[in-house]
Residue, then its C-alpha position, 0 to 999 in steps of 0.5 A: m462884722i464877720l471878722l469880729c465873729r472869730l473873737l466870740i465863743n462859737p465863731r462858726a455858728t455865729a457867722a452862719s446865724m449872721g448870714i441867715l439874719i442878713q438874708t431875713t433882714s433884707l426880706i423884711y426891709i423891702f416893705p417899709p420903703s415901699v409904703s414910704f414911696s407910696v405915701s410920698t407920691r400920694v401926699g405930693n399928688e394931693l398937695g399938688a392938686r391943692q387938697p391938703n386935707k386928702a394929703k393929711i388923711a394919706a399921711i395918717v393912713g400911711l402911718v397907721g399902716s406902717f405901725l401895723l406893718g411893724f407889729s406884723t413884722l414883730f409877729f412874724a419874727v417871734t412866731v417863726g424864729k426856729i422854723w425860719a432858721k431850719m430852712f437854712t440849716n439843722d445845726q442846733d447852735i445856729l438855730t438857737l442863736t438865730s431864734i434869739v436874735l430874730p425877735i430883736i430884729g422884728l422889735c426894731e421894725i416897730g420903729n423903723c417902719p413908721q420912721t421910714t414912712g414918716c420920711g416919705v410924708l416929709r419927702g411928699t411935702a418937700r421937706s426931705k431935709v427934715g426927714s434926712r435928720l430923723p434917722s440920725i436922731a433916732t440912731a443916736k437915741a437907740k445907741v444911748v438906750g442900748a448902751g444903758a441896757i448893756l451897762r446897767p448890770v455891773s458885776s459889783g451889783k451897782q447901777v450905772s446910770i447914763 
């Protein structure tokens, strides 16, 4: 990715912004697996104790919590856009680029948190094979939607449908 930055208009600012965003993403991505491991353990313990109703409640609470975590991450990313980047630099180009991309990362977490927690629930029920297929299906759908969003406005004014 860094090598491709040189092809953009401002490669220095792009590479620097990418460094900030990678560090921020690393911080944000700590929380969903933690919830997933907790829910997985709880669901597995409840099923092992032959308490399927408690396992269901644990799964629901975990999924609701993961949605709240996803929206909290989006709120964080939107509210601290320029403030967050100022901890790393004062360059205006880097600040602008980082503040534009950070809300997109937060938006991705609305889907990532529940998906990761859902995989934890499946792991707790010994159905991790199903959970291993979910990220690839979600990624494929996201690529189709992303390609549609990028290809939709064509210079001739015609709409491209995917």
